[in-house]
N, C-alpha and C positions, 0 to 999 in steps of 0.2 A: 873334135867335133865340129863340124859348121853347118851352115843352115841345114835343113830337112828338106830332100828333093821328092815331093810327093808324085808318083806316077798313078795309074789305075790299081794297083794291087801293093805298091811294098813302097815303103821307105826308106832311102838310102841316107846311111850317115856314114863316118868315116870308118869306124870298124864294125858297126850290126847294120844288116840286113833285117828292117823289118818288114810283116806282112799287113801291116795295117799302117794309118796313121795316129800316130801319139796323142794330138791334139784332139782329137774326133775320141778315140777311145778314153782318155784322161776324163774328156766331158762325159761321157756315158755316164763312168763309175761316178763324177760327181751329182749328177741327176738322179741316180739311184736311189745314193745316200740322204740326198736334201728333199727326195718325194718323202721320206720321213721326219727326218729332221728339220724343221722349218725355222727360217731367219738365221738361222748359225752357219753362214756360207764360208767364215773367216775361220770356223773349229772343222768344220769338216775338209776344208784345206789344209791345215794342219795335220787333220790325221793322213790325209794323202802324203804328206809332207813325209811323215815317218816312215808310211809302207816303203814308199820310193826310195827314201834315203838307207832303206835296210836298217830302220830302228827300232824303237818299241815306244809305246805310247802309252802316258799316263793320264788319264781325265778324271777330276777332282772337282769335286761342287758338295753342296749339301745334298739330301735325297729326295726323289722327284723329279729332279731338273731333265733327267733323259742320257742320263750318263750310258748304263746299259743299252740303251735303245740305239745310241750312236755307234757303240761296240759291235753290236749283233747288226744292226745297217750294214757297218763296213764289210762283217764276216759273210754275210748272206749276197752278197754285191760282189763276192769274188768267187770263183769254181775252184775251192782249193777244202782241204781237210779241216774241220773247226772243233774245238772242243772247248766249252764253257767249264768254269771250274768258280763253285759257288765257296768261295773263303771263309771259315767259320772257327771258333775257337778251337774245335776239336778235330781240325782238318788235318791230317800228319803230312810229311813227306812223303813217303810212299804212295798215300793217295795223290800225289802230283807226279812225281817221277813213276811209278810203277816198283815191284818187287819180284823175287825169284819165288815160288812156290813151288813144293814139293809134288809131286807126281808118284802114287804109289803103284801106278800102272806100269811106268819106266823104271822106277828108283831114283830119277834125276830131278833135279831142281829145274823147273821152267821158266823163264822170263815172262813176266805179264806187263807189258808195257803200260804207264800211266796216261793220262790225258795232253800230257807235254810233247804226247808224239804226233802231234799238229803242226798245220803250216800257221793257222792262226790259234795261239790261244788267249779266251777272253778270262782275264783273272776277275771275277766280280767282289767287289768290297775287298780288296786283298789287304787291306790295313785291318783285319777282324782277325787275321790268324794270327798266330804266335811268330815273333823272331824267328824261330825253328824253322816252322816250316815255310815262313818268305824266302828262309836260305836257300829252299830249296830250286829256287828258280835262277841263283845267280849264275853257276854255270853255264848253264842254258841261254840266257839272254846275250851272255858275254862272248860264249865260244860256239853255240849252237850244237853242243852235245851235254850229255849226262855221264856220269861216270857214277856206279853203283856197283860194290863188291870188287872194288878195282878194275873193272872194264869200262873202256868210254864207249857210249853208244849216241851216233850220229843223229839230229834233228833233221825231220823233212826239211827243204827247202824250197819255196823261201819259207823263212820263219819270223813270225811276231808274235810279242805279247801283248793284248791292248788290254791295259788294268784300271779298274774302277776303283776307286777311295773317298768316303767320306775325309772333310777335315778332322785332323789330329785331334782336335781339341772335343771332338764329339762321344756320347760314351760306347765303350765297348770297343773301343781300337787300340792298334797297336802302332807308333810312328814306326813309318818305314826307316830303318837305318841308314847311313849316308852312301854305303858301297850300293846298296839295291838302290834309292835314287837316281846315282849319277849310270845306271845301266838304261835309265829310260832316256830316251832321245830328246821327249819333248814331254811339258805337262800342262794339260791344257785346262781351261774352266766353261763350264758351258753357259752359267747364267741365266737368269730366268728370261722366257720369249716374251716379244712384244704381246701388246692387247691384241691387236690383229690379229698375229701368228697363233697365239693361244685360242683365238674365238676359231680360226680354221681348223686347230686341233679338237677342238669339240667337237665340230660338224664332221670331221674326217672319222672319227673314232666312233661314233654313235653306232654305229652296226659290226665295223670291221677293223681290223688291226694294218695299218700300214705297210707292214712289215713283212704280211702274209701276203702281198705283190711285187717286193724286191726279190728279181732274180738275177741269178749270176749274169754277168756282163764280160768279166776279166777273167783269163784263166791265169792257171800259176807258172807258164811259161812266159804271157802277156807279161806279167808282173815282173818275173826275172828279167823281161829283156829292159823295160822300161828301167829297172832299177842298174842296169848297165848304162845304159843311155844316162840318167843321170849321174854317174859320176864321170860322164864326160863333157857335161857341161862345163863351159871355161870360168876359170876364178883368174882375173886379174891381179898380178903381183901384190899391186898398190891397195888391193882389196884385202889380200891375205895380210898386209901389215896392219891394216885397217882392223882386221880381224885381230890380231896377235894384241894389237896395242889394248883394246877393250877387254881381252882376257888378262893381259898386266895388271892392267887396272883394278880388278876384283881383289887381285892376291895382294896388292899394295894398299888396299882399302882400308883406314882405319876403323872402317866399324865392322869389318869383316873378318871373321876369326880362320874363314875357311873360303879360297877361291875357288876360280875356278880350274878343273883337273886336265889333264891333256886329253882324256875321253870326252869330254865336253868342248873341248876345242874342236876336234874332229868331227864331233855330232854337227857343231856349229857351221861346219863348213859341207858336209854331207847335206845338213840341212837347206842351206842356202843353194846348193846345185838342184837339188829335188824342189824347190819353189819355184826356180827358174823353169824346169821343166814344164812344172806343172802352170805356169802362166806362159808358155808356147817360146820361151827364150832358148838359147844356146849358151848363153854366157849371163853370170851373175852381174847385178848391179849391188851398190850400196844398201839401197833400202831393203833388199833382200836380209840382210846382216841383221839390220837395225829393226826390222820387224820379228825378227826370231830370238834376239837375243833374251827377250822374258821368258817366253815358252821354254826356252834350250837350256837358259841358267838359272833363272829362279829357283827351280830346286834344288840346285848345284851346290849355291852358296849358304855360308853359314854364319847368322849375324854372332857377333862377339857380345861377352857378357855386359856389356856398358846398355846393350839392348833387351834383355834377358827377360824383362819384365812385360814387355810387349807382346798384347794380345793377339795379334795378327801381325803375323812374322813374315806371313809371305805377302801383304800387301806392301810390309818394310823393305823385303827384298827387290820387290820390283823397283820402288821409290828408288833404292839405293842404284839399281842398274840405270834406270831412268836418268840420275844425275851422273854417271860414268856418260852414258851415252852422249849428254850434252856436253862433255869437256872434251872429247877425244874428237879430232879435228876428221870431218870426212873426206875421203879423196876424190878430187874435183876431176 
């Protein structure tokens, strides 16, 4: 891809002809989401990275921070099919994927698709469901299809899972297995709002819900074209080597039992391309990779038994990754 050439109605790239300005369209989507989620522009940007990087997003934090609000705002700003699944301990895999029901009139089994057959699936409090139900998402997130009774059924594209979860040490949760976590491109944390942002929130929500004023600003075709555009963002070979050295350092670290998987390597590469696109560049820089290492890798690495007694493994994982970043030379 080369610099975008903008004329009256089209943006010409090397392989894609867009009928809109990518920068304007992305900015419009950001504004729509940030009209509801105040003071969290970096978190919103990471959500868009997952969207344009063809990945899935896991939002983790304590209750009441705005995890579900962010996922709803993202979904409402997209003109796509959306289903929200409230994960509970009694939810069954068939409640997510669907099942075949016997039709007495025809004498045959009729397939009834579940809510997974949507462009955007909001998996609310995903870690409150049992591991068996959580595993119903594995094939869908990795291969964009589900297999039931020996028949594989493709999911609508673009396809994205936006999951929320409370920290695993909270009551009534089932920790997500490593195989599930590895399928999320990014894991982000909301954090508490600033006092000024919380004051604005109190005034904004006195009589109305800001979500009611979020309208679709991007179609499915727009998303697909921007995903293709992100895949064309240039990544210099020196940056590829930098990324691979970070990955190798996680696999050789004495404090880690499990380093980053090849899927994680690909996720960081695609994330960096998407971040560059969002920031208006057709090339990646080292800072793109550095900014994304923690949201992309922290949920993938496993701390070894010597650190098993730590109360906050998320913070420890982030600390280890920061130490790795401080030791790996940044390409000039």
